[in-house]
C-alpha positions in Angstrom: -82.3 -30.0 -14.6 -80.3 -28.4 -11.9 -79.6 -24.7 -11.6 -77.1 -24.8 -8.9 -73.7 -25.0 -10.9 -71.2 -22.5 -10.6 -71.2 -22.1 -14.4 -75.0 -21.1 -14.5 -74.3 -18.7 -11.9 -71.5 -17.0 -13.8 -73.9 -17.0 -16.9 -76.5 -15.4 -14.9 -74.1 -12.8 -13.8 -73.2 -12.0 -17.4 -76.9 -11.8 -18.3 -77.4 -9.4 -15.5 -74.8 -7.2 -16.9 -76.2 -7.2 -20.3 -79.6 -6.4 -19.0 -78.3 -3.2 -17.1 -76.3 -2.1 -19.9 -78.4 -2.9 -23.0 -80.3 0.0 -24.1 -83.7 -0.1 -22.4 -86.8 -0.1 -24.4 -85.4 -2.4 -27.2 -86.5 -6.0 -27.9 -83.1 -7.3 -27.1 -83.2 -5.7 -23.5 -86.6 -6.8 -22.9 -86.0 -10.4 -23.6 -82.8 -10.7 -21.5 -84.7 -8.9 -18.7 -87.6 -11.5 -19.1 -85.0 -14.4 -19.4 -83.6 -13.1 -15.9 -87.0 -13.2 -14.2 -87.8 -16.7 -15.5 -84.5 -18.3 -14.0 -85.0 -19.7 -10.4 -81.5 -18.4 -9.0 -80.0 -18.9 -5.7 -78.0 -16.2 -4.0 -75.3 -15.4 -6.6 -73.8 -12.2 -4.6 -74.8 -10.0 -7.6 -73.8 -6.7 -5.7 -70.2 -7.8 -4.8 -68.5 -4.8 -6.9 -68.9 -1.1 -7.4 -71.5 -0.4 -9.9 -72.0 2.7 -11.9 -75.7 3.3 -11.9 -75.7 6.3 -14.2 -74.7 9.8 -14.9 -77.3 12.9 -14.4 -77.0 16.2 -16.2 -77.8 19.6 -15.8 -77.6 22.0 -18.7 -74.7 24.4 -18.7 -77.4 27.3 -19.5 -79.7 26.4 -16.6 -80.6 29.1 -14.1 -80.7 28.8 -10.4 -83.5 30.0 -8.2 -81.9 33.0 -6.6 -84.2 35.4 -8.4 -81.2 37.3 -9.7 -81.8 39.0 -13.0 -78.7 41.1 -13.5 -75.6 40.0 -15.7 -72.0 39.7 -14.6 -69.1 41.7 -15.7 -68.6 39.0 -18.8 -72.3 39.4 -19.7 -73.3 36.0 -18.4 -76.4 35.7 -16.1 -75.7 36.0 -12.4 -78.1 33.1 -11.9 -76.1 30.7 -14.0 -76.4 27.2 -12.4 -73.1 25.3 -12.5 -69.5 25.5 -11.2 -70.3 22.5 -8.5 -67.0 22.1 -6.3 -68.7 20.1 -3.6 -71.6 17.7 -3.0 -73.2 16.9 0.5 -76.0 14.6 1.2 -78.5 16.2 3.9 -79.4 12.8 5.4 -82.9 13.2 4.3 -84.6 11.2 1.7 -83.0 12.1 -1.7 -82.0 15.8 -0.8 -78.5 17.0 -1.3 -76.5 20.4 -1.4 -74.4 21.3 -4.5 -71.7 24.1 -3.7 -70.5 26.5 -6.4 -67.4 27.9 -6.3 -66.4 31.6 -6.9 -68.0 31.9 -10.2 -67.4 32.2 -14.1 -63.9 33.5 -15.3 -61.8 32.2 -12.6 -62.5 35.1 -10.1 -62.8 37.9 -12.6 -66.5 38.6 -11.8 -68.5 39.7 -8.7 -70.4 36.5 -8.5 -72.4 36.3 -5.2 -71.4 33.0 -3.5 -74.4 30.4 -2.8 -75.2 26.9 -2.4 -77.8 24.9 -4.4 -80.3 22.6 -3.0 -80.9 19.4 -5.3 -83.2 16.4 -5.2 -81.4 13.3 -6.7 -83.6 10.4 -7.4 -81.9 7.1 -8.4 -83.9 4.2 -9.9 -81.4 1.7 -11.3 -82.2 -0.2 -14.4 -84.5 2.3 -15.7 -84.3 4.6 -18.9 -83.5 7.7 -16.9 -81.7 6.2 -13.9 -80.6 9.7 -12.3 -83.0 12.4 -12.2 -81.9 15.8 -10.9 -84.2 18.7 -9.8 -83.2 22.0 -8.3 -85.2 22.9 -5.4 -83.7 26.0 -3.7 -80.6 28.6 -4.1 -79.4 30.1 -0.9 -77.0 32.9 -0.6 -73.9 33.0 1.7 -73.6 36.1 3.8 -71.2 37.3 6.5 -72.0 38.2 10.1 -73.2 41.6 9.0 -75.5 40.2 6.3 -73.2 41.2 3.4 -73.0 38.8 0.5 -69.6 36.9 -0.2 -68.2 37.6 -3.7 -65.9 35.5 -5.8 -64.0 38.3 -7.1 -60.3 38.0 -6.8 -60.0 41.8 -6.3 -62.2 41.9 -3.1 -59.4 41.5 -0.6 -61.0 44.0 1.7 -64.8 44.1 2.8 -66.9 47.1 1.9 -70.0 48.6 3.2 -72.1 46.4 0.8 -69.9 43.3 0.2 -68.0 41.0 2.4 -64.5 39.8 1.4 -63.7 37.3 -1.4 -64.6 33.8 -0.9 -63.9 30.7 -3.2 -65.9 27.9 -1.6 -64.7 24.5 -2.5 -65.8 22.2 0.4 -69.1 21.9 2.0 -70.1 19.6 5.1 -73.0 19.5 7.5 -72.6 19.7 11.1 -75.0 17.8 13.7 -76.7 21.1 14.7 -78.1 22.0 11.4 -75.0 24.4 10.5 -72.5 23.5 7.9 -68.9 24.2 7.4 -67.3 25.7 4.1 -63.7 25.5 3.1 -62.3 28.5 1.2 -59.4 28.3 -1.2 -58.5 32.0 -1.1 -57.6 31.9 2.4 -57.4 29.3 3.2 -60.2 29.5 5.6 -62.8 27.3 7.4 -66.0 29.0 8.1 -69.1 27.8 9.9 -72.6 29.1 8.8 -76.1 28.8 10.1 -78.6 26.7 8.0 -79.8 29.9 6.3 -76.1 30.6 5.1 -75.0 33.2 7.8 -71.5 33.3 9.0 -71.0 32.4 12.6 -67.5 31.3 13.2 -64.0 31.5 11.6 -61.2 28.9 12.5 -57.6 30.0 12.9 -55.5 28.0 10.5 -51.6 27.9 10.9 -49.8 30.8 9.3 -47.6 28.5 7.2 -50.7 27.7 5.2 -51.6 31.1 4.2 -50.1 33.8 2.1 -49.0 37.1 3.7 -49.5 39.2 0.6 -52.7 38.5 -1.1 -53.3 39.7 -4.7 -56.0 39.5 -7.5 -53.2 38.5 -9.7 -52.2 34.7 -9.5 -48.7 35.1 -10.9 -48.3 38.3 -8.5 -49.6 36.5 -5.4 -47.0 33.5 -6.0 -44.1 35.8 -6.8 -44.7 37.9 -3.6 -45.0 35.1 -1.2 -42.4 32.6 0.1 -44.8 30.5 2.2 -48.4 29.4 2.0 -50.9 27.8 -0.5 -50.1 28.2 -4.1 -52.4 30.8 -5.9 -55.7 29.0 -6.7 -54.5 25.7 -5.0 -55.6 26.3 -1.4 -58.0 24.2 0.6 -59.9 22.4 -2.1 -61.7 19.7 -0.2 -63.4 19.3 3.3 -64.3 16.2 5.2 -65.9 16.2 8.6 -65.4 12.9 10.9 -68.3 10.5 11.4 -68.7 11.8 15.0 -69.0 15.3 13.7 -65.9 16.5 16.1 -63.4 17.2 13.5 -62.8 18.9 10.2 -60.3 17.7 7.7 -59.3 19.9 4.8 -57.1 18.9 1.8 -54.9 21.4 0.1 -55.3 21.1 -3.7 -51.5 20.9 -4.3 -48.2 21.7 -2.5 -47.6 24.7 -0.4 -45.1 27.4 -1.9 -42.4 26.3 0.5 -43.2 22.6 -0.1 -42.2 22.5 -3.8 -39.4 23.4 -6.1 -39.9 26.9 -7.9 -38.3 28.8 -10.6 -36.2 32.1 -10.3 -39.5 34.1 -11.1 -41.3 32.5 -8.0 -43.8 30.6 -10.4 -46.0 27.7 -9.4 -44.2 25.2 -7.2 -43.7 21.6 -8.4 -43.7 18.8 -5.7 -46.0 15.8 -4.8 -46.3 16.2 -1.2 -49.8 17.9 -0.4 -51.0 18.5 3.3 -54.0 17.4 5.0 -55.1 19.5 7.8 -57.1 18.2 10.6 -58.9 20.6 12.9 -60.7 19.9 16.4 -64.0 21.7 16.1 -64.2 22.5 19.8 -60.8 23.5 20.6 -59.3 24.6 17.1 -56.1 22.2 17.6 -54.5 21.3 14.3 -52.8 18.3 13.1 -51.2 17.9 9.5 -50.3 14.9 7.4 -48.8 14.1 4.0 -50.6 12.8 0.9 -48.3 12.1 -1.9 -49.5 12.5 -5.3 -49.0 9.9 -8.0 -47.6 12.8 -10.2 -46.8 16.6 -9.7 -49.2 17.3 -12.6 -52.1 16.0 -10.5 -54.1 17.7 -7.9 -56.7 16.9 -5.1 -60.2 18.2 -5.1 -62.1 16.5 -2.3 -62.1 14.4 0.7 -64.7 12.3 2.4 -64.7 10.6 5.7 -65.8 7.0 5.8 -64.4 6.1 9.3 -62.4 8.1 12.0 -59.0 7.3 10.1 -60.2 6.4 6.7 -61.1 8.8 3.8 -62.0 9.0 0.3 -60.1 11.5 -1.8 -60.4 12.6 -5.5 -56.9 12.8 -7.3 -57.2 13.9 -11.0 -55.1 15.4 -13.8 -56.0 18.6 -15.7 -57.4 17.0 -18.9 -60.7 15.9 -20.2 -62.1 13.5 -22.8 -59.5 11.3 -24.6 -56.7 13.3 -23.3 -57.5 12.4 -19.4 -55.1 9.9 -17.9 -55.8 10.2 -14.3 -59.4 10.4 -12.5 -59.5 8.4 -9.6 -61.1 8.2 -6.1 -58.4 6.9 -3.7 -59.2 5.5 -0.3 -56.4 6.7 2.3 -55.8 5.9 5.9 -54.3 8.2 8.4 -53.4 5.7 11.0 -49.6 5.6 11.3 -49.0 8.5 9.2 -46.6 11.2 10.5 -48.0 14.5 11.9 -46.3 17.3 10.1 -47.9 20.3 11.5 -44.6 21.6 13.1 -42.6 21.0 9.7 -42.8 24.3 8.1 -41.1 23.2 4.7 -41.5 19.5 3.3 -39.4 18.1 0.5 -40.7 18.5 -3.0 -40.2 15.0 -3.9 -39.0 11.8 -1.6 -39.6 12.0 2.0 -37.2 11.2 4.6 -37.6 7.8 6.6 -39.0 10.1 9.6 -41.9 11.3 7.5 -44.5 8.6 6.7 -47.4 9.8 4.2 -50.9 8.5 4.4 -51.6 4.8 3.1 -53.6 4.9 -0.4 -55.3 2.7 -2.8 -57.3 3.0 -5.6 -61.2 2.7 -5.0 -62.6 3.9 -8.4 -60.7 4.6 -11.5 -63.1 6.7 -13.9 -61.1 5.5 -16.7 -61.6 1.8 -16.0 -63.4 0.0 -19.0 -66.0 -1.5 -16.7 -67.6 2.0 -16.1 -68.0 2.6 -19.9 -67.8 6.1 -19.7 -67.6 7.9 -23.1 -65.2 10.7 -23.8 -68.1 13.3 -23.2 -68.6 11.9 -19.7 -65.0 12.4 -18.8 -64.8 16.3 -17.7 -61.6 18.0 -16.6 -62.7 18.7 -13.2 -64.2 16.0 -10.8 -64.9 17.9 -7.5 -67.7 16.9 -5.4 -67.9 13.7 -3.3 -70.6 12.3 -0.9 -71.9 9.1 0.4 -75.8 9.3 -0.4 -78.9 7.5 0.4 -79.2 3.8 0.5 -80.9 2.0 -2.5 -83.8 -0.5 -2.2 -81.5 -3.3 -2.3 -79.4 -2.1 0.7 -76.4 -0.9 -1.2 -74.8 2.5 -0.3 -74.6 5.4 -3.0 -71.6 7.4 -3.7 -71.9 10.4 -5.7 -69.5 12.5 -7.6 -70.2 15.9 -9.3 -68.2 17.9 -11.8 -67.4 21.5 -11.9 -68.0 22.8 -15.3 -66.7 26.2 -14.6 -70.2 27.8 -15.4 -69.5 27.1 -19.2 -72.6 27.3 -21.2 -71.6 24.3 -23.6 -70.7 21.9 -20.8 -73.3 20.2 -18.6 -72.9 19.7 -14.8 -72.7 16.0 -14.3 -73.4 13.8 -11.2 -72.1 10.3 -11.4 -74.0 7.8 -9.0 -72.4 4.7 -8.0 -73.5 1.8 -5.9 -71.2 0.3 -3.2 -70.9 -3.4 -2.3 -73.3 -4.2 0.5 -70.5 -5.8 2.4 -68.2 -2.7 2.4 -68.1 -0.9 5.8 -68.6 2.6 4.8 -70.0 5.1 7.1 -73.5 4.8 8.0 -75.9 7.7 6.8 
């Protein structure tokens, strides 16, 4: 009997899928896996698609290892683990950094900003393919050693506290330092490996608000230019050669959208991507067009000098979710818009070409078989991770649970096809 026919290869692929997706430990799963091992298969290109390896969870009531034992203004523990807005691979074994944002209750508490160090072990095909372990909690402080706070009211520093910070993006430099994007500013800040501020980058005035306020409604009403309140620099990438930072605004700037008479939240689709030369501070900007004005951008990740992965999503969870996608974009040929203070809310003129984009991963696609409970509102962290034993590159996505006790922090681990030319780690 010959085992070289295309029909047999197709059947084997189906068996492999059944083996991976069957509940391990059952008789059916064991029989299918045993049958697979018994077949003398030639190279069938089994790894020619993006595969969801699994989803890891951290309890919404878990504590970090900061040693803080006090309570926040809302009564929640100051050491509550969660709120992951960024995820970054260290390049060493299975070690990652997860960056929480400004803390519980949307800036209403004095949560001290920090980052969390995790070990993420990935063993495809096992009962528990994704295992998460918290290793360390590192506080973020300014040049004087004062802790940054997530409180929206901390517009000016005090003797004991730095200014407000809403950390949303995190990327390692090549010298052991790291960069953080701040949604309040927006700001780009460089920190040492132990979390101490060493440098701030000067960003264009048209990205920033002249009149910051602890009230989101007031902030939007009293400003005509700059980022919309709580929709600043939401994601951060660093170029493969570590020379350039690329930040993405979550939504349109105040001047780039249509606003009502009360000066409310702007409506539009043309978000700005901000590229900053680390050595010179020179800035370039490009346009990313949302699929819908209701969507927002949450992270950006470099995979080549001109290509990036971007999370675009709606603001719904579970069965109500309609748009949760990782897009692959290309800056090549896109128009620089840093000298254009105001963009149209909708269609662009022929003189402005946005970045090209295409879907890489759709979380709602049936092949990933994600349950309603596994579709949170906020997908926010994104990093290329360690390489699997079969040579495939991993791509990890983290959810932001807003520090809610009943909602776990989720980390999705995908395996990318071996032939894809993603950045080497």
